[in-house]
C-alpha positions as CSV (number, residue, x, y, z in Angstrom):
1,M,46.4,-77.2,-138.6
2,N,43.0,-78.4,-138.5
3,L,42.1,-80.1,-141.8
4,H,38.6,-78.5,-142.0
5,I,40.2,-74.9,-141.6
6,A,43.0,-75.7,-144.2
7,T,40.4,-76.9,-146.6
8,F,38.3,-73.7,-146.1
9,C,41.3,-71.5,-146.5
10,A,42.6,-73.3,-149.6
11,V,39.1,-73.1,-151.2
12,S,38.7,-69.5,-150.2
13,I,42.0,-68.6,-151.7
14,A,41.3,-70.6,-154.8
15,A,37.9,-69.0,-155.3
16,A,39.6,-65.5,-154.9
17,A,42.1,-66.5,-157.5
18,G,39.2,-67.7,-159.8
19,I,40.1,-71.4,-159.4
20,T,37.0,-73.8,-159.2
21,A,36.8,-76.8,-157.2
22,S,36.9,-79.1,-160.4
23,Q,40.4,-77.7,-161.2
24,F,41.9,-79.2,-158.0
25,R,43.6,-82.5,-158.4
26,G,43.9,-84.5,-155.2
27,S,44.1,-82.4,-152.1
28,P,44.2,-78.5,-152.3
29,P,47.9,-77.0,-152.4
30,A,47.4,-75.6,-148.9
31,I,46.8,-79.1,-147.3
32,E,49.5,-80.8,-149.2
33,A,51.9,-78.2,-148.0
34,A,50.8,-78.3,-144.4
35,E,51.0,-82.2,-144.5
36,A,54.6,-82.1,-146.0
37,E,55.9,-79.9,-143.1
38,P,57.6,-82.1,-140.4
39,A,56.0,-81.8,-137.0
40,A,57.9,-79.6,-134.8
41,K,59.8,-81.2,-131.9
42,A,58.7,-80.1,-128.5
43,V,61.5,-78.1,-126.8
44,P,61.5,-78.1,-123.1
45,W,61.1,-74.5,-121.6
46,T,64.1,-73.2,-119.8
47,N,63.9,-70.6,-117.2
48,P,66.1,-67.5,-118.5
49,T,66.7,-66.5,-114.9
50,A,69.7,-68.0,-113.2
51,H,68.7,-70.5,-110.3
52,I,70.5,-71.1,-107.1
53,Y,69.7,-74.7,-106.1
54,R,69.3,-75.3,-102.3
55,E,69.7,-78.7,-100.5
56,G,66.3,-80.4,-100.2
57,E,65.2,-79.1,-103.6
58,H,64.7,-81.3,-106.6
59,L,66.5,-80.8,-109.9
60,A,64.3,-79.3,-112.4
61,P,64.8,-79.2,-116.3
62,A,63.4,-75.6,-116.3
63,Y,66.5,-74.3,-114.8
64,G,68.9,-75.8,-117.5
65,D,71.1,-78.9,-118.0
66,V,73.2,-80.5,-115.4
67,S,76.0,-82.9,-116.4
68,E,76.9,-86.1,-114.5
69,V,80.2,-86.0,-112.9
70,T,81.8,-89.6,-113.4
71,D,85.3,-88.5,-112.5
72,W,84.4,-87.4,-108.9
73,N,87.4,-88.7,-107.4
74,R,89.7,-86.5,-109.5
75,R,87.6,-83.5,-108.7
76,S,88.1,-84.3,-104.8
77,L,84.4,-85.2,-104.3
78,P,83.7,-88.0,-101.9
79,T,82.3,-91.3,-103.2
80,P,78.5,-91.1,-103.8
81,P,76.4,-93.4,-101.8
82,A,74.5,-96.0,-103.5
83,E,71.8,-94.9,-105.8
84,H,73.2,-91.3,-105.6
85,R,75.3,-89.4,-108.2
86,W,77.2,-86.2,-108.6
87,V,76.2,-83.6,-111.1
88,Q,77.5,-80.2,-112.1
89,Y,75.4,-77.3,-112.5
90,G,77.6,-74.2,-113.5
91,E,80.4,-74.0,-110.8
92,T,78.5,-76.1,-108.3
93,Y,78.6,-79.8,-107.7
94,M,75.4,-81.4,-106.3
95,L,75.0,-84.9,-104.8
96,V,71.6,-86.0,-106.0
97,D,69.4,-89.1,-105.2
98,G,69.5,-90.9,-108.6
99,T,65.9,-92.0,-108.1
100,T,64.0,-88.8,-107.1
101,G,66.3,-86.0,-108.1
102,L,66.5,-84.8,-104.6
103,I,69.5,-82.7,-103.8
104,K,71.4,-84.0,-100.6
105,T,74.6,-81.9,-100.6
106,I,76.1,-78.9,-102.6
107,V,79.6,-77.9,-102.8
108,Q,81.4,-75.4,-104.9
109,A,83.6,-76.5,-107.8
110,S,87.0,-77.6,-106.5
111,W,89.3,-76.6,-109.5
112,E,92.6,-78.4,-110.2
113,P,95.6,-76.5,-109.1
114,N,97.2,-76.3,-112.6
115,R,94.0,-75.2,-114.3
116,V,94.4,-72.2,-116.5
């Protein structure tokens, strides 16, 4: 909140309550309360609509998180080339350029035969 606006509001409220400026000790209460509140962390915006990635597209945080697949061998995925990595988005695996986020290959999840 802008300090001048907070001061104006605090003084206006105090005047309406019959409190004079000489009765303030330190900062007006509204300013102290505003300064005591921790700053809110910026939360990245996520699109609520499901997205279907396509090869040649870049990963975008707006479509939700992807998780890196480190056990690609166990999931029957080929070895990623240098500077590339496998990521999972829903039930889809994507081979992504680790530098640019460009999607090179997309495959459906290959579930283990004994999965329940």
